[in-house]
C-alpha positions in Angstrom: 0.0 0.0 0.0 2.8 2.4 0.9 4.7 1.6 -2.3 1.6 2.3 -4.4 1.0 5.7 -2.6 4.7 6.6 -3.1 4.5 5.8 -6.8 1.4 8.0 -7.3 3.1 10.9 -5.4 6.3 10.5 -7.4 4.5 10.5 -10.8 2.2 13.5 -9.9 5.4 15.4 -8.9 6.7 14.8 -12.4 3.5 16.4 -14.0 1.2 13.5 -14.5 -2.5 13.8 -13.5 -3.6 11.8 -10.5 -5.9 9.6 -12.5 -3.1 8.4 -14.9 -0.7 8.0 -12.0 -3.3 5.9 -10.1 -4.0 3.7 -13.1 -0.2 2.9 -13.5 0.2 2.2 -9.7 -2.9 -0.1 -9.8 -1.1 -2.1 -12.5 1.8 -2.5 -10.1 4.1 -0.1 -11.9 6.8 1.5 -9.8 8.6 4.8 -10.8 11.6 2.8 -12.0 9.3 0.6 -14.1 7.6 3.6 -15.7 11.0 5.1 -16.6 12.4 1.9 -18.1 9.1 0.9 -19.9 8.8 1.3 -23.6 5.9 3.2 -25.3 4.4 -0.2 -26.4 4.3 -1.5 -22.8 2.6 1.7 -21.5 0.0 1.5 -24.3 -1.2 -1.8 -22.9 -2.4 0.1 -19.8 -3.0 3.6 -21.2 -4.3 5.3 -24.4 -1.7 6.1 -27.0 -1.7 9.9 -26.3 -1.4 9.3 -22.5 1.4 6.8 -23.0 3.3 9.3 -25.1 2.8 12.0 -22.5 4.0 9.7 -19.7 7.1 8.8 -21.6 7.8 12.4 -22.3 7.3 13.7 -18.8 9.0 10.9 -16.8 11.8 10.6 -19.3 12.5 14.3 -19.6 13.5 14.6 -15.9 16.1 11.9 -16.2 17.7 13.5 -19.2 17.8 16.9 -17.5 19.4 15.3 -14.5 22.0 13.7 -16.7 22.9 17.0 -18.4 23.2 18.6 -15.0 25.6 15.9 -13.9 27.5 16.3 -17.1 27.8 20.0 -16.4 28.9 19.4 -12.8 31.6 16.9 -14.0 32.8 19.6 -16.5 33.0 22.1 -13.7 35.0 19.7 -11.6 37.4 19.1 -14.4 38.1 22.8 -14.7 39.0 23.2 -11.0 40.9 19.9 -10.8 44.1 20.3 -8.8 47.5 18.8 -9.6 48.2 15.2 -8.6 50.3 16.2 -5.6 47.6 18.5 -4.2 46.5 16.0 -1.6 48.8 13.4 0.0 48.0 9.7 -0.2 46.2 8.5 3.0 48.1 5.2 2.9 51.5 4.1 1.6 51.6 1.5 -1.2 51.5 -2.1 0.0 54.8 -4.0 -0.6 56.1 -7.6 -0.5 53.6 -10.3 0.7 50.9 -7.7 1.4 51.1 -6.6 -2.3 50.8 -10.2 -3.5 47.8 -10.8 -1.3 46.1 -7.6 -2.5 46.7 -8.6 -6.1 45.4 -12.1 -5.5 42.3 -10.8 -3.7 41.5 -8.4 -6.6 41.9 -11.1 -9.2 39.4 -13.3 -7.3 37.0 -10.3 -6.8 37.0 -10.6 -3.1 37.1 -6.9 -2.2 38.7 -7.4 1.3 39.5 -4.3 3.4 43.1 -3.1 3.6 43.4 -4.0 7.3 42.5 -7.6 6.7 45.0 -7.8 3.8 47.9 -6.5 5.9 46.9 -8.7 8.9 46.8 -11.7 6.5 50.2 -10.9 5.1 51.7 -10.6 8.7 50.2 -13.9 9.6 51.5 -15.6 6.5 55.0 -14.3 7.1 54.9 -15.2 10.8 53.9 -18.8 10.2 55.9 -19.3 7.1 53.0 -20.3 4.8 54.2 -21.3 1.3 53.1 -19.2 -1.7 51.2 -22.2 -3.2 48.7 -22.1 -0.2 48.0 -18.3 -0.5 44.9 -18.9 -2.6 43.4 -21.4 -0.1 44.1 -19.2 2.9 42.6 -16.2 1.2 39.5 -18.2 0.2 38.9 -19.2 3.8 39.4 -15.6 5.0 37.0 -14.2 2.4 34.4 -16.8 3.3 34.6 -15.8 7.0 34.6 -12.1 6.1 31.4 -12.4 4.0 29.7 -14.5 6.7 30.4 -11.7 9.2 29.0 -8.9 7.1 25.8 -7.4 8.4 22.6 -8.4 6.6 21.0 -5.7 4.3 18.4 -3.5 6.1 19.6 -4.7 9.5 18.9 -2.3 12.4 22.6 -1.8 13.2 21.8 1.2 15.4 19.5 -0.7 17.7 21.8 -3.7 17.9 24.7 -1.4 18.7 22.7 0.4 21.4 21.7 -2.8 23.0 25.2 -4.3 22.8 26.7 -1.3 24.6 23.7 -0.5 26.9 23.3 -4.0 28.4 26.9 -4.4 29.6 26.7 -0.8 30.7 24.3 -1.9 33.5 27.1 -3.9 35.0 29.6 -1.0 35.1 30.8 0.3 38.5 30.5 3.9 39.7 34.0 4.3 41.2 36.9 6.5 40.4 40.1 4.5 39.8 43.7 5.4 39.9 46.4 4.9 37.3 48.1 1.5 37.9 51.0 2.3 40.2 50.2 6.0 40.3 48.0 6.5 43.4 48.2 10.3 43.3 46.4 10.6 39.9 42.7 9.7 40.1 40.9 8.9 36.8 37.1 8.5 36.4 36.2 5.1 34.9 33.2 2.8 34.7 29.7 4.3 34.0 30.4 8.0 34.7 33.3 7.8 32.2 31.2 6.2 29.6 28.5 8.8 30.0 31.0 11.7 29.6 32.4 10.1 26.4 29.1 9.8 24.7 28.0 13.2 26.0 31.0 14.7 24.3 31.9 16.8 27.4 34.2 19.7 26.7 36.1 19.0 30.0 36.1 15.5 31.5 35.6 15.2 35.3 39.2 14.1 35.8 41.2 15.4 32.8 44.6 13.8 32.5 47.5 13.3 30.0 50.1 10.6 29.3 53.2 12.6 28.2 55.9 10.5 26.5 59.5 11.8 26.0 61.5 11.9 22.8 63.8 9.0 21.8 67.0 10.3 23.4 65.3 11.4 26.6 62.9 8.6 27.6 65.5 6.7 29.7 66.7 9.9 31.5 65.0 10.3 34.8 66.5 13.8 35.4 65.2 15.0 32.0 61.8 13.5 32.9 61.9 15.4 36.2 62.8 18.6 34.4 60.0 18.3 31.9 57.5 17.4 34.7 58.5 20.5 36.6 57.9 22.6 33.5 54.5 21.0 33.0 53.2 21.4 36.6 51.7 24.7 37.6 53.9 26.1 40.4 52.4 28.8 42.5 54.3 31.0 44.9 52.6 29.4 48.0 54.1 26.0 46.8 57.7 27.2 47.1 57.7 30.1 49.6 56.1 31.3 52.9 54.2 34.6 52.4 53.8 36.8 55.5 52.6 40.3 56.4 54.7 42.8 58.3 52.0 45.1 59.7 54.5 47.6 61.3 56.2 48.3 57.9 53.1 47.6 55.8 55.3 45.1 53.9 54.8 41.7 52.4 57.7 39.4 53.2 58.3 36.3 51.0 60.6 33.6 52.3 61.4 31.1 49.5 62.3 27.5 50.4 65.6 27.2 48.5 65.4 23.4 48.4 62.0 23.4 46.7 63.1 26.1 44.3 66.1 23.9 43.3 63.8 20.8 42.8 61.4 22.9 40.6 64.3 24.5 38.6 63.2 28.0 39.7 65.5 31.0 40.3 64.9 33.8 42.8 65.0 36.2 39.9 62.1 34.4 38.2 59.9 35.1 41.3 61.0 38.8 41.4 60.2 39.2 37.7 56.7 37.6 38.1 55.9 39.7 41.2 57.0 42.9 39.4 54.9 42.3 36.4 51.8 41.0 38.3 48.7 43.3 38.1 47.2 42.1 41.3 50.2 43.1 43.4 50.8 46.8 44.0 54.0 47.9 45.6 57.8 48.1 45.0 59.5 44.7 44.9 63.0 44.4 46.5 65.4 41.5 47.4 67.1 41.3 50.8 69.3 38.3 51.1 67.1 35.2 50.5 63.9 37.2 51.2 61.7 39.3 48.9 59.9 42.4 50.2 57.0 44.1 48.7 56.5 47.7 50.1 52.7 48.6 50.0 51.6 52.2 50.4 51.3 53.1 54.1 47.8 52.9 55.6 46.3 50.8 52.9 45.6 47.6 54.9 42.9 46.3 52.7 45.2 46.5 49.7 47.9 44.8 51.7 45.7 41.8 52.5 44.5 41.6 48.9 48.1 41.7 47.5 49.1 38.8 49.9 46.3 36.6 48.6 47.2 37.4 45.0 50.9 36.8 45.7 50.1 33.3 47.1 48.1 32.3 44.1 50.5 33.8 41.6 51.7 31.3 38.9 55.5 31.2 38.6 55.8 28.5 35.9 53.9 25.6 34.4 51.3 24.9 31.7 47.8 26.2 32.3 45.4 23.4 33.3 48.0 20.9 34.5 48.0 20.8 38.3 50.4 17.9 38.9 52.7 15.5 37.1 53.8 12.1 38.2 56.8 10.2 36.7 56.5 6.5 36.3 58.6 3.9 34.4 56.3 2.2 32.0 57.4 -0.3 29.3 61.1 0.5 29.7 60.7 4.3 29.4 59.8 7.2 31.7 56.2 8.5 31.2 54.7 11.6 32.9 51.1 11.2 34.0 49.4 14.5 34.6 46.4 15.7 36.6 44.8 18.2 34.2 45.2 18.5 30.4 46.4 21.0 27.8 47.3 19.1 24.7 48.0 22.2 22.5 50.6 23.7 24.9 52.2 20.3 25.8 52.8 19.3 22.1 54.7 22.6 21.6 57.2 21.8 24.5 60.8 20.7 23.8 61.5 17.0 24.6 57.9 15.8 24.3 57.2 12.9 21.8 54.2 14.4 19.9 53.3 11.1 18.3 52.8 9.1 21.6 51.6 11.9 23.9 47.8 11.7 24.5 44.9 13.1 26.6 41.7 11.5 27.8 39.6 14.4 26.4 38.2 13.7 22.9 37.0 17.3 22.6 40.5 18.7 23.2 41.8 16.3 20.5 39.1 17.5 18.1 40.2 21.2 18.7 43.9 20.4 18.3 44.2 17.5 15.8 40.8 17.5 14.0 37.7 15.3 13.6 39.4 12.1 12.4 41.6 12.1 15.5 38.6 12.8 17.7 36.7 9.8 16.2 39.7 7.6 17.0 39.9 9.0 20.6 36.1 8.3 21.2 36.6 4.7 20.0 39.8 4.2 22.1 38.4 5.8 25.3 35.1 4.0 25.1 36.6 0.6 24.3 39.2 1.0 27.1 36.5 1.9 29.6 34.5 -1.2 28.7 37.6 -3.5 28.7 38.7 -2.2 32.1 35.4 -3.4 33.5 35.9 -6.8 31.9 33.0 -6.2 29.4 33.5 -7.8 26.0 31.8 -5.5 23.5 32.6 -5.8 19.8 34.5 -2.7 18.7 32.2 -2.3 15.7 29.4 -1.1 17.9 31.7 1.5 19.5 32.9 2.5 16.0 29.3 3.1 14.9 28.7 5.4 17.9 31.9 7.3 17.1 30.8 7.6 13.4 27.4 9.0 14.3 29.0 11.5 16.8 31.6 12.8 14.2 30.0 12.2 10.7 29.1 15.9 10.2 32.6 17.3 10.9 32.2 18.2 14.5 31.9 16.3 17.8 28.2 15.9 18.8 26.8 14.4 21.9 24.4 11.4 21.8 21.4 13.2 23.4 18.9 16.0 23.0 21.6 18.6 22.5 23.3 16.5 19.8 22.4 13.5 17.6 18.9 12.8 19.0 17.9 16.5 19.1 18.8 17.0 15.5 16.7 14.2 13.9 14.7 15.4 10.9 11.5 13.6 12.1 9.3 15.5 14.5 7.8 12.4 16.0 11.2 10.8 16.6 12.4 14.0 18.5 9.1 14.1 20.5 9.5 10.4 21.4 12.9 11.0 22.8 12.5 14.0 25.2 10.3 17.1 25.8 7.4 15.8 23.8 5.0 18.8 24.1 7.7 21.3 23.2 8.7 19.5 20.0 5.1 19.0 18.8 4.1 22.6 19.6 7.0 24.0 17.7 6.4 21.7 14.7 2.7 22.7 14.6 3.6 26.5 14.8 6.1 26.4 11.9 4.3 23.7 9.9 6.9 21.0 9.9 6.3 17.8 7.9 7.2 14.3 8.9 8.2 11.9 6.1 7.8 8.9 8.4 11.2 7.4 7.2 12.6 6.2 10.5 11.8 3.6 13.1 10.2 5.5 16.0 7.8 7.5 13.9 6.5 4.5 12.0 6.0 2.6 15.3 4.0 5.6 16.7 1.6 5.7 13.8 1.3 1.9 13.6 3.0 1.3 10.2 5.7 -1.3 9.4 9.1 0.2 10.0 11.5 0.9 7.2 14.0 -1.7 8.3 14.5 -5.4 7.5 11.5 -6.9 5.7 9.5 -3.7 6.3 11.7 -1.9 3.7 11.2 -4.5 1.0 8.2 -4.6 -1.4 7.3 -7.9 -3.1 5.7 -7.6 -6.5 3.9 -10.6 -8.1 3.9 -10.5 -11.9 2.8 -14.1 -12.7 5.0 -16.9 -14.1 8.1 -15.9 -16.0 7.9 -16.5 -19.8 8.3 -20.2 -20.6 7.4 -21.4 -17.1 3.8 -22.3 -17.9 4.9 -24.7 -20.7 7.5 -26.3 -18.3 4.8 -26.8 -15.7 2.4 -28.4 -18.2 5.2 -30.8 -19.3 5.8 -31.8 -15.7 2.1 -32.5 -15.1 
């Protein structure tokens, strides 16, 4: 019934009158059938004049579209850049991988690059002779085809169930990095929620800072970089007191702490002199620093003391602490707080291995492809740490939906669910009355193309068998004669 109605609508939009369109639809013609039908076939259903008009109107649109496409391709050719305009995303395959790729292409298997490279690695590792390549590839292709999702499968619902059900078993605790008790990291359900919500700042932002090749085994160098990363305030390295008699602020630095943090006394004096929140002349007396505040201004004196205590001497904004740990034969700095952009610009930092647990920050610094990978990595790690075995393809689907428009969107009413084109689907998700009222005021239409909206109105959903129309056209030519012979 729906297919018939769609055919009538499609034909009337192309200029046919409703009576002619209905007549064609009653004869089980679809739009594609009308387009491909000859004039003689149409005359069996319609009068000669009508058949000619149908052929002219329905055929003309296709021709026009073709010429448009031709024009577009001509325009594209005009603005075509040189071959070296965009770099290749992948290097050319070599050796065994190249042989496997060529063999797969000759057999028409169409296997993804990742499977070809993994197959080549496995063949080299186990020393499989070249004569057996074909049999191995045949087995791999058979398994790959068997694992492909069925056409019209509701992959979104399957993915949501596959992540949601194990999610009910997740814990609510905050864990610590293995061997790093000082740095707490949110895991379990709260972490999963903030990943799919695309939070700009995670509840416990942290970074894993790796050092360059020549420095990763040097503990002193790791300490030096960690001291440059950590925000060091004056109160961390000195005692700040008030001398009420002289209306002075007296700063007594701890020389041992200054040495550990690689800070000079002159650095503190320079920062105090240029600080806007501290008013007064800065002088050095031995190992002490004095700030002379104007006599009688006691409120200013107390305000300047508080500003002096909180004054940042060195460090990267947002990183409160850094802890060094030997991990996999190299020194790694784990931080409390994150600032990927600034850290990647620091000397001695390995920009390829250094990472943050904030996908939004990765999106801002490295772009949407990197953010997609970060969402997959963080979500899969969170599930794995809880001992939950969820196929990575479900997580990849979520990441694709969050990033497919070029920015990082949340799965929720402020992101993916709130931007659905269907009014009924949005209303079914949250704030029903608001969505329906707004849609009524501005006159929105619902095409009923999704799952939720078809369930609401009681129609078959456009998934699985609900998206397939079966058309009976009688026995194929020659089948009647064959049947009579059999009888």
